[in-house]
Every structure is written in C-alpha cells, then in structure tokens.
A tleap script that builds the chain and sets N, CA, C and O, in Angstrom:
source leaprc.protein.ff14SB
mol = sequence {
  NMET LYS LEU TRP LEU SER LYS ASN GLY GLU
  ILE SER LEU ARG GLU GLN LEU THR ARG GLN
  ILE MET LEU ALA VAL ALA SER GLY ASP LEU
  ARG ALA GLY ASP LYS LEU PRO SER VAL ARG
  GLU LEU ALA LEU ARG HIE LYS ILE HIE ALA
  ASN THR ALA SER ALA ALA TYR ARG ALA LEU
  GLU GLU MET GLY TRP VAL GLU SER ARG VAL
  GLY SER GLY VAL TYR VAL ARG GLU ILE CTHR
}
set mol.1.N position { 4.525 -0.481 -9.661 }
set mol.1.CA position { 3.624 -1.319 -8.939 }
set mol.1.C position { 2.254 -1.264 -9.595 }
set mol.1.O position { 1.679 -0.181 -9.708 }
set mol.2.N position { 1.724 -2.376 -10.023 }
set mol.2.CA position { 0.426 -2.429 -10.632 }
set mol.2.C position { -0.578 -2.969 -9.612 }
set mol.2.O position { -0.319 -3.961 -8.931 }
set mol.3.N position { -1.706 -2.309 -9.523 }
set mol.3.CA position { -2.762 -2.724 -8.630 }
set mol.3.C position { -4.043 -2.873 -9.391 }
set mol.3.O position { -4.315 -2.113 -10.320 }
set mol.4.N position { -4.846 -3.860 -9.000 }
set mol.4.CA position { -6.159 -4.047 -9.625 }
set mol.4.C position { -7.163 -4.028 -8.473 }
set mol.4.O position { -7.211 -4.942 -7.650 }
set mol.5.N position { -7.941 -2.986 -8.441 }
set mol.5.CA position { -8.949 -2.814 -7.372 }
set mol.5.C position { -10.358 -2.929 -7.942 }
set mol.5.O position { -10.669 -2.313 -8.961 }
set mol.6.N position { -11.177 -3.685 -7.313 }
set mol.6.CA position { -12.580 -3.876 -7.706 }
set mol.6.C position { -13.471 -3.147 -6.735 }
set mol.6.O position { -13.578 -3.535 -5.572 }
set mol.7.N position { -14.122 -2.079 -7.207 }
set mol.7.CA position { -15.010 -1.310 -6.334 }
set mol.7.C position { -16.338 -2.037 -6.069 }
set mol.7.O position { -17.098 -1.629 -5.190 }
set mol.8.N position { -16.617 -3.093 -6.808 }
set mol.8.CA position { -17.856 -3.849 -6.655 }
set mol.8.C position { -17.636 -5.199 -5.938 }
set mol.8.O position { -18.574 -5.984 -5.796 }
set mol.9.N position { -16.433 -5.457 -5.502 }
set mol.9.CA position { -16.113 -6.734 -4.925 }
set mol.9.C position { -16.601 -6.868 -3.482 }
set mol.9.O position { -17.015 -5.890 -2.860 }
set mol.10.N position { -16.545 -8.082 -2.968 }
set mol.10.CA position { -16.952 -8.360 -1.638 }
set mol.10.C position { -15.884 -7.882 -0.626 }
set mol.10.O position { -16.209 -7.608 0.529 }
set mol.11.N position { -14.656 -7.786 -1.045 }
set mol.11.CA position { -13.562 -7.359 -0.189 }
set mol.11.C position { -13.404 -5.860 -0.295 }
set mol.11.O position { -13.443 -5.294 -1.388 }
set mol.12.N position { -13.223 -5.207 0.873 }
set mol.12.CA position { -13.105 -3.753 0.866 }
set mol.12.C position { -11.902 -3.302 0.057 }
set mol.12.O position { -10.946 -4.052 -0.141 }
set mol.13.N position { -11.970 -2.076 -0.402 }
set mol.13.CA position { -10.841 -1.510 -1.184 }
set mol.13.C position { -9.577 -1.453 -0.335 }
set mol.13.O position { -8.481 -1.722 -0.827 }
set mol.14.N position { -9.730 -1.101 0.944 }
set mol.14.CA position { -8.595 -1.050 1.841 }
set mol.14.C position { -7.928 -2.421 1.951 }
set mol.14.O position { -6.703 -2.530 1.899 }
set mol.15.N position { -8.731 -3.448 2.100 }
set mol.15.CA position { -8.194 -4.803 2.224 }
set mol.15.C position { -7.543 -5.267 0.903 }
set mol.15.O position { -6.490 -5.903 0.923 }
set mol.16.N position { -8.151 -4.958 -0.205 }
set mol.16.CA position { -7.615 -5.314 -1.506 }
set mol.16.C position { -6.204 -4.650 -1.667 }
set mol.16.O position { -5.247 -5.299 -2.088 }
set mol.17.N position { -6.117 -3.389 -1.329 }
set mol.17.CA position { -4.894 -2.635 -1.459 }
set mol.17.C position { -3.833 -3.219 -0.551 }
set mol.17.O position { -2.697 -3.431 -0.976 }
set mol.18.N position { -4.190 -3.479 0.691 }
set mol.18.CA position { -3.281 -4.040 1.645 }
set mol.18.C position { -2.723 -5.387 1.159 }
set mol.18.O position { -1.512 -5.605 1.164 }
set mol.19.N position { -3.604 -6.259 0.751 }
set mol.19.CA position { -3.187 -7.602 0.287 }
set mol.19.C position { -2.294 -7.547 -0.954 }
set mol.19.O position { -1.319 -8.290 -1.067 }
set mol.20.N position { -2.642 -6.659 -1.872 }
set mol.20.CA position { -1.857 -6.562 -3.113 }
set mol.20.C position { -0.454 -6.014 -2.828 }
set mol.20.O position { 0.510 -6.456 -3.453 }
set mol.21.N position { -0.326 -5.095 -1.934 }
set mol.21.CA position { 1.004 -4.568 -1.594 }
set mol.21.C position { 1.785 -5.661 -0.896 }
set mol.21.O position { 2.964 -5.844 -1.198 }
set mol.22.N position { 1.182 -6.397 0.025 }
set mol.22.CA position { 1.818 -7.512 0.689 }
set mol.22.C position { 2.316 -8.566 -0.321 }
set mol.22.O position { 3.422 -9.094 -0.201 }
set mol.23.N position { 1.476 -8.847 -1.299 }
set mol.23.CA position { 1.829 -9.827 -2.336 }
set mol.23.C position { 2.994 -9.316 -3.182 }
set mol.23.O position { 3.877 -10.089 -3.553 }
set mol.24.N position { 2.999 -8.025 -3.487 }
set mol.24.CA position { 4.083 -7.427 -4.283 }
set mol.24.C position { 5.418 -7.539 -3.533 }
set mol.24.O position { 6.461 -7.788 -4.137 }
set mol.25.N position { 5.367 -7.354 -2.224 }
set mol.25.CA position { 6.586 -7.451 -1.408 }
set mol.25.C position { 7.020 -8.901 -1.368 }
set mol.25.O position { 8.190 -9.203 -1.605 }
set mol.26.N position { 6.091 -9.809 -1.069 }
set mol.26.CA position { 6.410 -11.212 -0.953 }
set mol.26.C position { 6.969 -11.808 -2.261 }
set mol.26.O position { 7.825 -12.692 -2.228 }
set mol.27.N position { 6.471 -11.309 -3.419 }
set mol.27.CA position { 6.906 -11.843 -4.698 }
set mol.27.C position { 8.168 -11.167 -5.205 }
set mol.27.O position { 8.741 -11.618 -6.197 }
set mol.28.N position { 8.622 -10.095 -4.552 }
set mol.28.CA position { 9.828 -9.404 -4.990 }
set mol.28.C position { 9.584 -8.271 -5.941 }
set mol.28.O position { 10.532 -7.609 -6.363 }
set mol.29.N position { 8.331 -8.021 -6.297 }
set mol.29.CA position { 8.032 -6.878 -7.174 }
set mol.29.C position { 8.357 -5.565 -6.454 }
set mol.29.O position { 8.767 -4.588 -7.082 }
set mol.30.N position { 8.170 -5.556 -5.123 }
set mol.30.CA position { 8.613 -4.426 -4.311 }
set mol.30.C position { 9.707 -4.941 -3.380 }
set mol.30.O position { 9.562 -6.007 -2.782 }
set mol.31.N position { 10.783 -4.202 -3.257 }
set mol.31.CA position { 11.901 -4.640 -2.442 }
set mol.31.C position { 12.080 -3.708 -1.270 }
set mol.31.O position { 11.573 -2.586 -1.278 }
set mol.32.N position { 12.813 -4.172 -0.240 }
set mol.32.CA position { 13.101 -3.357 0.912 }
set mol.32.C position { 13.749 -2.052 0.466 }
set mol.32.O position { 14.696 -2.042 -0.321 }
set mol.33.N position { 13.206 -0.936 0.998 }
set mol.33.CA position { 13.723 0.364 0.660 }
set mol.33.C position { 12.981 1.080 -0.467 }
set mol.33.O position { 13.138 2.283 -0.672 }
set mol.34.N position { 12.156 0.294 -1.203 }
set mol.34.CA position { 11.366 0.930 -2.269 }
set mol.34.C position { 10.358 1.921 -1.671 }
set mol.34.O position { 9.727 1.634 -0.654 }
set mol.35.N position { 10.218 3.050 -2.290 }
set mol.35.CA position { 9.246 4.061 -1.883 }
set mol.35.C position { 7.934 3.799 -2.527 }
set mol.35.O position { 7.873 3.599 -3.740 }
set mol.36.N position { 6.840 3.791 -1.737 }
set mol.36.CA position { 5.520 3.626 -2.267 }
set mol.36.C position { 4.954 5.015 -2.680 }
set mol.36.O position { 5.423 6.048 -2.203 }
set mol.37.N position { 3.963 5.013 -3.555 }
set mol.37.CA position { 3.352 6.282 -3.971 }
set mol.37.C position { 2.735 6.975 -2.736 }
set mol.37.O position { 2.358 6.323 -1.762 }
set mol.38.N position { 2.650 8.268 -2.808 }
set mol.38.CA position { 2.040 9.013 -1.704 }
set mol.38.C position { 0.564 8.636 -1.646 }
set mol.38.O position { -0.001 8.126 -2.614 }
set mol.39.N position { -0.044 8.896 -0.505 }
set mol.39.CA position { -1.472 8.632 -0.324 }
set mol.39.C position { -2.287 9.346 -1.402 }
set mol.39.O position { -3.184 8.764 -2.012 }
set mol.40.N position { -1.958 10.609 -1.621 }
set mol.40.CA position { -2.692 11.397 -2.593 }
set mol.40.C position { -2.515 10.814 -3.997 }
set mol.40.O position { -3.486 10.651 -4.737 }
set mol.41.N position { -1.285 10.505 -4.351 }
set mol.41.CA position { -1.006 9.930 -5.685 }
set mol.41.C position { -1.760 8.612 -5.895 }
set mol.41.O position { -2.351 8.372 -6.947 }
set mol.42.N position { -1.719 7.777 -4.871 }
set mol.42.CA position { -2.408 6.468 -4.969 }
set mol.42.C position { -3.901 6.665 -5.115 }
set mol.42.O position { -4.532 5.971 -5.912 }
set mol.43.N position { -4.497 7.609 -4.356 }
set mol.43.CA position { -5.907 7.862 -4.420 }
set mol.43.C position { -6.304 8.401 -5.789 }
set mol.43.O position { -7.310 7.969 -6.351 }
set mol.44.N position { -5.541 9.324 -6.325 }
set mol.44.CA position { -5.860 9.897 -7.648 }
set mol.44.C position { -5.702 8.852 -8.739 }
set mol.44.O position { -6.556 8.743 -9.619 }
set mol.45.N position { -4.642 8.098 -8.695 }
set mol.45.CA position { -4.318 7.100 -9.725 }
set mol.45.C position { -5.423 6.034 -9.834 }
set mol.45.O position { -5.799 5.611 -10.928 }
set mol.46.N position { -5.938 5.608 -8.641 }
set mol.46.CA position { -6.900 4.490 -8.661 }
set mol.46.C position { -8.344 4.941 -8.338 }
set mol.46.O position { -9.240 4.118 -8.147 }
set mol.47.N position { -8.535 6.263 -8.284 }
set mol.47.CA position { -9.853 6.846 -8.058 }
set mol.47.C position { -10.553 6.282 -6.798 }
set mol.47.O position { -11.708 5.854 -6.813 }
set mol.48.N position { -9.761 6.318 -5.714 }
set mol.48.CA position { -10.286 5.892 -4.404 }
set mol.48.C position { -10.091 7.074 -3.459 }
set mol.48.O position { -9.361 8.015 -3.770 }
set mol.49.N position { -10.748 7.017 -2.308 }
set mol.49.CA position { -10.623 8.075 -1.321 }
set mol.49.C position { -9.278 8.016 -0.666 }
set mol.49.O position { -8.754 6.929 -0.425 }
set mol.50.N position { -8.705 9.153 -0.373 }
set mol.50.CA position { -7.377 9.205 0.267 }
set mol.50.C position { -7.395 8.493 1.648 }
set mol.50.O position { -6.396 7.901 2.054 }
set mol.51.N position { -8.502 8.557 2.334 }
set mol.51.CA position { -8.613 7.870 3.615 }
set mol.51.C position { -8.454 6.331 3.454 }
set mol.51.O position { -7.934 5.660 4.346 }
set mol.52.N position { -8.899 5.804 2.331 }
set mol.52.CA position { -8.774 4.384 2.041 }
set mol.52.C position { -7.293 4.020 1.864 }
set mol.52.O position { -6.804 3.045 2.435 }
set mol.53.N position { -6.598 4.827 1.061 }
set mol.53.CA position { -5.174 4.597 0.874 }
set mol.53.C position { -4.396 4.732 2.174 }
set mol.53.O position { -3.519 3.920 2.470 }
set mol.54.N position { -4.723 5.765 2.951 }
set mol.54.CA position { -4.047 6.001 4.196 }
set mol.54.C position { -4.276 4.845 5.192 }
set mol.54.O position { -3.355 4.432 5.896 }
set mol.55.N position { -5.520 4.332 5.237 }
set mol.55.CA position { -5.838 3.227 6.120 }
set mol.55.C position { -5.065 1.948 5.731 }
set mol.55.O position { -4.618 1.185 6.587 }
set mol.56.N position { -4.929 1.749 4.434 }
set mol.56.CA position { -4.130 0.572 3.966 }
set mol.56.C position { -2.662 0.717 4.367 }
set mol.56.O position { -2.044 -0.250 4.812 }
set mol.57.N position { -2.108 1.898 4.216 }
set mol.57.CA position { -0.712 2.102 4.614 }
set mol.57.C position { -0.551 1.937 6.096 }
set mol.57.O position { 0.440 1.352 6.533 }
set mol.58.N position { -1.501 2.435 6.918 }
set mol.58.CA position { -1.435 2.247 8.367 }
set mol.58.C position { -1.494 0.779 8.743 }
set mol.58.O position { -0.757 0.326 9.619 }
set mol.59.N position { -2.373 0.034 8.079 }
set mol.59.CA position { -2.471 -1.429 8.354 }
set mol.59.C position { -1.168 -2.092 8.004 }
set mol.59.O position { -0.684 -2.916 8.780 }
set mol.60.N position { -0.589 -1.783 6.899 }
set mol.60.CA position { 0.677 -2.383 6.490 }
set mol.60.C position { 1.799 -2.019 7.475 }
set mol.60.O position { 2.658 -2.844 7.785 }
set mol.61.N position { 1.775 -0.795 7.950 }
set mol.61.CA position { 2.795 -0.391 8.934 }
set mol.61.C position { 2.608 -1.125 10.257 }
set mol.61.O position { 3.592 -1.530 10.877 }
set mol.62.N position { 1.391 -1.302 10.690 }
set mol.62.CA position { 1.118 -2.023 11.953 }
set mol.62.C position { 1.576 -3.486 11.829 }
set mol.62.O position { 2.042 -4.081 12.801 }
set mol.63.N position { 1.438 -4.059 10.618 }
set mol.63.CA position { 1.880 -5.459 10.423 }
set mol.63.C position { 3.380 -5.615 10.130 }
set mol.63.O position { 3.895 -6.729 10.045 }
set mol.64.N position { 4.080 -4.451 9.974 }
set mol.64.CA position { 5.518 -4.508 9.788 }
set mol.64.C position { 5.970 -4.606 8.345 }
set mol.64.O position { 7.146 -4.870 8.093 }
set mol.65.N position { 5.072 -4.402 7.387 }
set mol.65.CA position { 5.480 -4.492 5.975 }
set mol.65.C position { 6.082 -3.254 5.441 }
set mol.65.O position { 6.913 -3.315 4.535 }
set mol.66.N position { 5.688 -2.084 5.981 }
set mol.66.CA position { 6.221 -0.806 5.514 }
set mol.66.C position { 6.536 0.069 6.713 }
set mol.66.O position { 6.099 -0.198 7.833 }
set mol.67.N position { 7.313 1.131 6.452 }
set mol.67.CA position { 7.570 2.104 7.488 }
set mol.67.C position { 7.316 3.503 6.926 }
set mol.67.O position { 7.632 3.785 5.770 }
set mol.68.N position { 6.748 4.364 7.751 }
set mol.68.CA position { 6.456 5.697 7.373 }
set mol.68.C position { 7.597 6.587 7.899 }
set mol.68.O position { 7.949 6.548 9.078 }
set mol.69.N position { 8.147 7.373 7.000 }
set mol.69.CA position { 9.213 8.301 7.390 }
set mol.69.C position { 8.672 9.718 7.222 }
set mol.69.O position { 8.323 10.149 6.123 }
set mol.70.N position { 8.613 10.432 8.356 }
set mol.70.CA position { 7.960 11.743 8.391 }
set mol.70.C position { 8.688 12.648 7.369 }
set mol.70.O position { 9.916 12.734 7.376 }
set mol.71.N position { 7.945 13.291 6.527 }
set mol.71.CA position { 8.451 14.225 5.529 }
set mol.71.C position { 9.092 13.571 4.330 }
set mol.71.O position { 9.537 14.255 3.409 }
set mol.72.N position { 9.143 12.222 4.331 }
set mol.72.CA position { 9.778 11.501 3.213 }
set mol.72.C position { 8.835 10.577 2.469 }
set mol.72.O position { 8.877 10.499 1.242 }
set mol.73.N position { 7.980 9.876 3.207 }
set mol.73.CA position { 7.042 8.942 2.534 }
set mol.73.C position { 6.967 7.608 3.228 }
set mol.73.O position { 7.373 7.456 4.380 }
set mol.74.N position { 6.435 6.638 2.497 }
set mol.74.CA position { 6.264 5.295 3.002 }
set mol.74.C position { 7.164 4.361 2.199 }
set mol.74.O position { 7.182 4.377 0.968 }
set mol.75.N position { 7.910 3.549 2.944 }
set mol.75.CA position { 8.907 2.670 2.326 }
set mol.75.C position { 8.708 1.206 2.749 }
set mol.75.O position { 8.237 0.925 3.851 }
set mol.76.N position { 9.068 0.299 1.867 }
set mol.76.CA position { 8.994 -1.108 2.162 }
set mol.76.C position { 10.066 -1.488 3.154 }
set mol.76.O position { 11.221 -1.089 3.003 }
set mol.77.N position { 9.704 -2.251 4.166 }
set mol.77.CA position { 10.671 -2.683 5.187 }
set mol.77.C position { 11.299 -4.004 4.790 }
set mol.77.O position { 10.744 -4.757 3.991 }
set mol.78.N position { 12.446 -4.271 5.351 }
set mol.78.CA position { 13.096 -5.579 5.179 }
set mol.78.C position { 12.270 -6.610 5.918 }
set mol.78.O position { 12.045 -6.486 7.121 }
set mol.79.N position { 11.816 -7.631 5.200 }
set mol.79.CA position { 11.036 -8.699 5.826 }
set mol.79.C position { 11.950 -9.875 6.156 }
set mol.79.O position { 12.627 -10.415 5.281 }
set mol.80.N position { 11.959 -10.246 7.382 }
set mol.80.CA position { 12.876 -11.354 7.781 }
set mol.80.C position { 12.118 -12.622 8.047 }
set mol.80.O position { 12.720 -13.641 8.388 }
savepdb mol mol.pdb
quit
C-alpha cells in the first residue's frame, strides 16, 4: 500500500490517510481480509504521530471500511 501524505496541505494528515485507504479499497489495491500496517509501523514509515494513524483507523472502522481484531491488527472489511 503506497500512501502520499502532505504535511503542508490544507487537508489534515488523518483525513488524507483515511481517504487514501478508502480509495485503495475501492480501487481493489486493498482487498477484503488484507491486513493493514500497525499504527506504530504506519507512523514510523510516514513520519507521523501514532495518534494520527490511530485516529484514521478509528474513523475507517466507524465508517465500516476496516475492522480491528484485538491482538491481531486492523483488516479490510468486505464492502457490499
């Protein structure tokens, strides 16, 4: 999964991350059952705060795009 985040953009990093993951799912780059990087891994890879990554994952979960499995990680849900 490739992400392009602009720290100087008008859109918050959390919103950029959320939208790009949604786009990756909608386009088929991410499929149902795919595991997303951990919050820590995502934060380190893109040099963002872990709270930003966590907030994006929470937003995606609330919208039904992903599901969090305790002790296992965050996975893409089947979109119907």
